[in-house]
N, C-alpha and C positions, 0 to 999 in steps of 0.2 A: 504494499499500499504505500502512495506516495503523499506525503503531507504537502500542508500548504506551502511550506517554504520550499520543497522539492518543485512544486509545479512551478513557482515563481522562478527558480533557477534555469527550469528547462525553459520557459518562456524567454528570460533573458538570454539564454544561449541562443534560440533560434532568433530573437530580433538582432543580436550581435552577429551572427552568421550571414545575414542579410544587409546589414548596414555598413557602410564603407565611409572613407572620408571624401573620397571624389567618385565619382562615376562617370564614365565617358561613354555617352551612348553613340556609338557609330566609331568603328575601326578603320576610315579610309586614311587617308592623309594627315588630314589636321587631327583626327583622334590619335593615331600611332605616334606622330610628331609631339603633341602635348604629352603624351604617356612616357615617351622617351626624353623630354625634356625634364619632366618631374623627376624622374628615376636618376637623372645626372644632379639634381639640385638639393639644396638643404631639406626638401620635404620628401626625398627618397624613402624616409620611414612611414609616410603616410600608406593608409590601406586604400587601394585604387582598383575597381572594376572596370574593366573594358568589355563592352558588349558590342557583337557585330553578328548579323546573320550568317556570314562566310567564313571559312576556314582560315583564309588568307594564307594561301600556299604556292599559288602558281605566280604566272606571269599575267596578271590580269588588267595593267595599267600602266601607262609610260607617262611620265612628268619631263618637260624640257623645261629649261629657263637658261638667261643668259646670267654671268656674273663677272665681276671685276675683283673678284677676291677669293678667299676661304670662305666656306658656309657650311650651314648644316648638311650632314650626311654626304659629305666629300667622299667618305670612304664607299659609298653606294654607288658611286657616279659610273656609270657603264662606258659611256664614251663622250668625248670632248671635241669641238670643233672650234678654231679661230678664224675660219672664213665661212661666210654665209651668201648664199648666192640669191639674185631676185630676177626673175624672168618677166618682163612686161607683158601686156596682152599684145603688143607688137611684136615682139621676139626679141628685144634687145635684153643683153643680161648685165646686171650690175652685180659687180663682186665686193662686198662689204667686207674688208679684212679687219674685222674686230680685235683680233689679236693683237695689233699694232698699238691700239689704245687699252691694252692689258684686260680684254673682255674674252671669255669663252662662251659658247654655246654648250650646255651640258645636258645629258639624258640620264635619267633614273629610271630604271624598271623596278615594277613593283617586287618582283621576285627577289632582286636582290636589297631593297629595302626592307622587305619581310625579314631576309636572312640576316640583315645586320641588326633590326631592332629587337626582334622576338628572344633571341639567347640573351640580350641585357634585360629585359623585362622578366624572362623566365628566372633568371639568377636572384631576382628580389622577392623574397618570398609575402610581401605586401601587394603584387602587384598580379590580379587574376585576369584571366581572359574567358568569356562567356560565349560559346556559339548559341545564338537564340534569336528570334525575331522579337524586334522592338515594337510594342504595341501603341503606348502612351509615353510620353515625359511630361511630367506636372512637377509642382514646385518641391523640388530636392528629392523626386521618386521618379523611378523608370519601372513600368510593367512590360514584362515580357511574355512569352510562350512558356518559359521555364520558371517562372516566379516571379515576385516583385522585390524591388531593390530599393534601398533608400540611401541617401548622403547626407551625412552629418554637415559638411560644408557646401559643396557645389555639385551639380551637373552638369556636364559641358556636352551640349546637344548639336550633334551634326546630322541629324536624321530629319529634322522638321524643316523641310524646304519649302519656301513658298511656291504657289503653282505659276507665278509670273504672266498673270493674266489680266491684271490692273491696267485697265487702258488709259490712265493717267501717267504712265510711264511706258519707256521705251524697253521693247522686250524681243530681243533676238535671240536666235539659239545658233550655237556653233555647232555643227554636227558633222560626224566624219566616218569613213569607215578606211581603215588601214592595213595593208598586208606587209608582213615580213616577208621578202620573198628571196630566193637564193637562185643564182644562176650559174651556168657551167662555165662560162668565160667572166673575167674580171672586167666589169663594164662600169663600176661606181668609182669616183673619184674620192678617197676617203678624207682628204685634208678639207672638203667643204660640204656644209648641208646646205639643202635648198629650202630657205624659210618661205618663199612664195614663187610659184610658178603659176601666173595668170594666162598661160597659153591654153584657155579653154573657154569656151562660148560662156558668157555670164550671165546671160537671161535676165537681165534685171536684179542679180543678186551678187553677191560676192562669192566666188567660186576659186579655188585654186588647189596647186597639189603642192604637197610637203614631202621632201625625200631627205632622209638620214643613214647615210653610208654608213655601216658597221664594220664592212670589209670590201675589198675591191669585188666581191661577187655576191655580197648581201648587205640588202638594206631595207627599212621600213619606209614605204611609200602610202601617203593617205592622199584621200580626196576630202576636201574640207570646203563647207559653205558656211556663209554667216546668213542666215534668212530667218522668216517666221514658220517656215513648214518644213518637216522632213520629206524624205524622199522615200521611195521605195526601195528595199535592198538590193533590186536587181539592178536599178540606176547607178547606185555607187559602184557595184562591180562594173557595170558596164564602162563607166567613166575610167575605172582603173586599167582594166583591160586595154581599153583604146589607148591611154597615156603611156602605157608599158611598152605597146607596140609601136607606137610613133617614137618615141622619146630613144628607146633602145634597140631599134631597127629589128624589131621580132625576134629578139633573143630569147630562147626557152627559159623558162624559169618555174620554180618550185616553191607553193606558198607554204611557208614554215609555221607563220602564227597568222591570228586575224585579231584586230582589235577596232571595236566601235563605241562611240560615245556622242552624248549630247550634253553641251555645256551651257548653262544660261549665261547670256549676256545682256543683262538688264541693269537699269539705274533704280529700282524699285528698292526702297528704304528697308533694309532689314532690322528686326527687331532683335537686338543683340542680346537683351536683358529682358525677356518676356516674364519672367519670375525673378524673385530676389534670389532663389537660390539654384537659378538656371543661367547659363551663360551659352549661347549659341556661337558655334564656330564653324570652320570650313565655308562649304558654299551656303549652308544654313545661316551663317553670320556676315554673309555677304565678303567672303576672302576673295571671291574669283574677281579679277580686274574685268569691270563691265565693258569696256571697249575692247579687249584682247581676249579675254579668256584663259588668260594666264593667272596660275595661282600658286605655285611653289614658293616662289620667293616671298610673296605676301604671307602667306600663310606661317612660314618661318618666322617673320620677323614678328608678327602678331603672336605667335604662341609664345616666344621669347619674352615679349611685353608682359604677358599673362603671366607666366611663370615667375619672373621677376618682381611683379605686383604682388602674387601671392607669399614669396618668400619674404617680402617687406611689410606685409599684413597691410598692405593698402588695397584699396577697391581694384577689382579687374577694370583696366581701361576701357572706354568706348573708342571705337575706330571711327573717325569721320574726318575727312578733308573736304570741306563744302567747295573749294576751288578746284579741287581734282576731279571732285564727282561732277561739277558744271561742265568739265572739259569733257568729261566721259559721255554726258547727255548730249553736248553739242554732236560729238563724233557720232554717237548712236543714233542721233535725228538724221543727220547726214547719210548714213548708211541705209537707214530706213528708207529715205527718200530714193536711194538709188541714183541720185544725180548732186556731183558728178559720179562715174562709176568708182566702186571703191578700189579697184585695180589702180585708177590714176590717181586716187587719194595716197594711197600708201607709194605709189611710185615717187609722188612729189616729196613726202616725208623723206624717204631714202635718198633720193636723187639730190636733193637741195641743202641736206644737212649732213654733218659728220655722224656716221653711225653712232658713235659712243653717244651724243647727244638724244639722238633716237631712243636709244635702249633706255637710258637714263630718265627721259620723258615717260617712258611706257611702263618703267619702274616706280614712276611719282618721284623721283629724286633731283627735279629740276627746280629752280626758283620761278617765281612770277614772270621775272624777265625773261627768263630762258623758254618758258612757255609761250609768252607772247611772240618770241624771236622765230619759234619753231613754227607758231601756227599762222604766220605770215608768208610761209613757204607753201601752203596749199592754197588751194583756189578760193580767193576772198569772199566772191559775191555769195555763193551757197553757204559758206561758214560763216560769213557775218549775219546772214537771214537765220542761219540755225541759232547763232548765238544770242540774237536778239528774241528768237522766240523763246527759248530757254529762260532767259533773263526775265521776261515777261511772266512766263509760268511760274517760277518760283514767287516773283511777287504777288501773284493772286493767290498763291498756297499760304 
C-alpha cells in the first residue's frame, strides 16, 4: 500500500520527468544551432529537450552562405568557393571574384551538420532528443503525440510558421528542385559556383539555375523560382533536364541525390514573443531574409545573441531593423510587380557594385549611406515608386 507521501513522491517524479529548463520545439537549423550553442555556454548544465518529428540522420537539406571570416560550424562546411558566376538573360557572364575581398561562398550539408552537432549534444546528459509530432506550443508547454512537456524557463518554437497569406504584406515563395548529378567526364569548374544563371524564359517571374560544383564530375544543380505559385513537379524536372542538356552538351549523368524546398520571402511581421515563456526562432521567428531567402548566417547571429542574453540574465532580444525591413519590402514589391525583370535588377546590383558591397548589403551589414549608394545603381523609376508606396503604407499603419 502506498501512503499519501508516496503518492506525492511519485507525482513529483512524474512531473520532473517531463519538465525541463528549456524546450526546443523543432530540430531544424535554428533549433539545433540553439541546442549546440547552449551546450557550449555557461548554461550547459541546464536540462534541455529537443523535439522533432524526424530522426535527423540523412542529407535532407543544404545551406549555403557567404562569409568573410570564421563562423559557426566551420567544421561542418562541405565545400567553399572564392568565385561566383553570374549569367545574364542575354548570355553575358560576370565573374565575381569574392575571394579577393576575403569572402567565401560556403556549403553545409545537413548530414555533416548532424554528424557534428549530435555527438556534442549526446555527450551532455542534460540534453535529450525526442522524436515526436508536435501538436501545440503554448505558454511554457509543448503537447506532442508522445506526451506533454513543460519548460521552467522558455520554449523555443520553430514550428509555428505563419501561412503568409496576409494581403497587407508582400508574400513570395522561393521554391526549387535540385539534383546532385555525377557525370562520366569532368565538366565542372570546381573553382567557381554559379549563383545566378538567368538563361531561362522568365515568364513574368524570377527564374534561374544555380550550380555548385563539388568535383570535376559532380555538382548540385537547382532550378529556382521567386513567385507566388508553385509548379508541378514535372515542370521543375523538365527545366533541369533541358538546362543540363544545353549547358553540358548532352553529357550523360546520374542523379545521386534530390532536394526540393519552399522558402517564404515575406515582409510579414513575425510575432517573436507570442507568450511570456515562448520565443519563436527560425522561419517562425522571421530569421529568413525576406528579399533573398537566405537564413544560415542570420540564424547564427540571432542564436548567439539569444544565448548571450540568457547567460547574462537579460531578456531575449527582439530582432527588428525597420530600415532594412523597409528595403526588403521595396525589393519584394518590385519583384512582385515583375517590372523591371528580376534578372535585370540583380544584374544591375552585381554589375555596378563591388561584389563585397552587395554581399554585405544582403547580409544587412552596410550603413544607410552605403545602402542608398547601392540602391542608386538599380532602375531608379520603379524603385522610387516602390519606395514611395511602401513609405505611404507604413504611414497609414
